[in-house]
Legacy VTK file of the C-alpha trace (Angstrom):
# vtk DataFile Version 3.0
C-alpha trace
ASCII
DATASET POLYDATA
POINTS 176 float
95.935 90.553 119.068
94.263 90.189 122.176
97.359 88.286 123.343
99.831 91.065 121.642
97.651 93.475 123.775
98.177 91.657 127.192
101.864 91.256 126.541
102.151 95.055 125.474
100.442 95.925 128.635
101.932 93.328 130.884
98.679 91.673 131.601
98.138 87.744 132.196
96.962 85.723 129.339
95.837 82.653 131.221
92.436 84.240 131.530
91.776 85.252 128.255
88.948 83.765 126.414
87.509 84.147 123.003
84.302 83.898 121.353
84.143 83.319 117.140
81.761 85.874 115.773
82.471 85.199 112.209
82.583 88.604 110.901
82.523 92.445 111.591
78.792 92.750 111.809
78.983 89.496 114.119
81.098 91.186 116.073
79.459 94.433 116.455
76.311 92.707 117.316
77.769 90.778 120.050
79.299 93.507 121.795
75.798 95.476 121.493
73.852 92.654 123.004
76.656 91.946 125.783
77.712 88.454 124.857
81.299 89.878 123.962
83.091 92.507 126.007
85.104 93.811 123.078
86.753 93.056 119.875
89.785 94.081 117.909
89.500 94.718 114.030
91.505 96.943 111.851
90.398 100.962 112.805
89.688 101.963 108.774
87.504 99.330 108.391
85.644 99.926 111.657
85.465 103.425 111.356
82.064 103.606 109.134
80.423 101.333 112.103
81.763 103.903 114.773
80.835 106.863 112.587
77.361 105.558 112.638
77.209 104.955 116.404
77.119 101.034 115.948
80.260 100.739 118.097
83.009 102.911 119.918
86.450 103.113 119.226
88.285 102.382 122.541
92.232 102.349 121.929
94.777 101.016 119.364
97.079 98.080 119.574
99.487 98.252 116.505
100.664 94.701 115.113
104.281 94.075 115.595
104.310 92.168 112.319
103.128 93.590 108.710
99.611 93.708 107.730
100.553 92.084 104.233
102.383 89.012 103.976
101.799 85.719 101.962
102.014 82.643 103.539
101.578 79.101 101.620
101.582 75.639 102.663
104.273 73.636 101.043
102.721 70.700 99.468
99.487 72.751 98.361
100.817 75.733 96.709
103.874 74.642 94.465
107.085 76.652 94.072
106.415 76.827 89.956
103.168 78.488 90.749
103.965 80.605 93.526
107.001 82.314 92.032
105.200 83.915 89.008
102.418 84.798 91.472
104.592 86.629 93.724
106.256 88.330 90.787
102.865 89.517 89.506
101.584 90.362 92.786
104.828 92.603 93.637
104.065 94.570 90.006
100.644 95.393 90.885
101.448 96.226 94.315
104.088 98.631 93.446
101.808 99.948 91.116
99.086 100.340 93.446
101.683 101.908 95.935
102.944 104.566 93.394
102.498 108.055 94.280
100.450 109.192 91.320
98.198 106.443 92.065
97.714 107.246 95.909
96.806 110.820 94.538
93.894 109.670 92.634
93.164 106.371 91.033
93.689 104.553 94.146
91.249 106.522 96.228
88.791 106.377 93.746
89.145 102.432 93.401
88.654 102.231 97.296
85.866 104.600 97.497
84.051 102.543 94.586
84.698 99.198 95.882
84.096 99.812 99.599
82.103 102.809 100.018
84.555 104.841 102.248
84.454 108.578 102.657
87.661 110.239 100.788
89.147 111.370 103.683
89.269 108.314 105.218
90.770 106.935 102.467
93.356 109.252 102.022
93.950 109.312 105.844
94.354 105.340 105.452
96.821 105.696 102.421
98.799 107.788 104.560
99.446 105.182 107.191
100.073 102.018 105.121
103.145 100.553 103.162
103.579 97.929 101.040
106.851 95.757 100.167
108.177 96.510 96.911
108.699 92.561 96.427
106.344 90.175 97.808
109.230 87.519 97.396
111.362 89.347 99.939
110.888 88.216 103.563
112.809 90.356 106.271
114.319 88.067 108.899
113.231 90.653 111.659
109.801 89.859 110.592
110.031 86.167 111.323
112.025 86.659 114.511
109.486 89.430 116.002
106.833 87.332 114.896
108.194 84.092 116.593
109.071 86.294 119.846
105.472 86.886 120.278
103.795 83.978 119.473
106.564 82.382 122.114
105.668 84.793 124.585
101.952 84.447 124.052
102.647 80.465 124.674
102.001 79.406 120.943
105.164 78.281 120.005
108.298 76.990 121.875
111.819 78.246 120.652
114.246 75.005 120.044
117.376 74.790 122.091
119.645 77.489 120.569
116.764 79.252 119.131
114.757 79.527 115.994
116.278 79.070 112.608
114.688 81.651 110.745
115.420 79.824 107.271
113.360 76.823 108.342
110.350 79.301 107.695
110.664 80.742 104.538
111.111 78.345 101.246
114.182 80.103 99.587
113.344 78.435 96.118
110.505 80.979 96.413
111.345 83.973 98.368
114.517 85.528 99.680
115.303 86.166 103.246
116.885 90.018 103.478
LINES 1 177
176 0 1 2 3 4 5 6 7 8 9 10 11 12 13 14 15 16 17 18 19 20 21 22 23 24 25 26 27 28 29 30 31 32 33 34 35 36 37 38 39 40 41 42 43 44 45 46 47 48 49 50 51 52 53 54 55 56 57 58 59 60 61 62 63 64 65 66 67 68 69 70 71 72 73 74 75 76 77 78 79 80 81 82 83 84 85 86 87 88 89 90 91 92 93 94 95 96 97 98 99 100 101 102 103 104 105 106 107 108 109 110 111 112 113 114 115 116 117 118 119 120 121 122 123 124 125 126 127 128 129 130 131 132 133 134 135 136 137 138 139 140 141 142 143 144 145 146 147 148 149 150 151 152 153 154 155 156 157 158 159 160 161 162 163 164 165 166 167 168 169 170 171 172 173 174 175
C-alpha cells in the first residue's frame, strides 16, 4: 500500500524501504520507539489502538482492489477441492452480508470475537461489501491490480498487454 500511496500522490517509489514488524503490535511498538516512521493498516482494526492512545491516525489510502479475494496456487489447490470450497464460502458470505444479519447477529458475532465497540462495528459494516459469488472475478479487478503492480515496478506488461484470462482458472471461477 505504500507504493499505492506514492503513486496516488505522485511521489517517487525508488527510495521506499520497509521493515518487517510481523503484526499490528510490532508495528505500533516500532512507530513508538522510532524504528519505523509510519505504518499502514486497515482503519477499523487499528482504531482500538488509536482510541487507547497507542498510535495516531494520520490519513487513509483506499485500496484500488477488493479487500476480499481468494487466490490459490494451481498445483497445491486442486480444482475439485476449490469448486465446493468457493460454493460453500459464497453461501456463508451471502448469509453474513444479508441485511437482517448486519442488523444484529453480525454485530454480536464481531463484538464477541474481536471485542470492538458496537458503534465501530456498525460503522465498519456500512463501509464494507462482499461479492455474492466468490467464484466470479470481475475483469476490471485483475486489470486494475495489474496496472498498479506494473506502475509500482512489480510486474512488466507483455507486448500487447496482459491477457486477463491467464490469471483466472476458468475451470474454477469465471471472469465477469
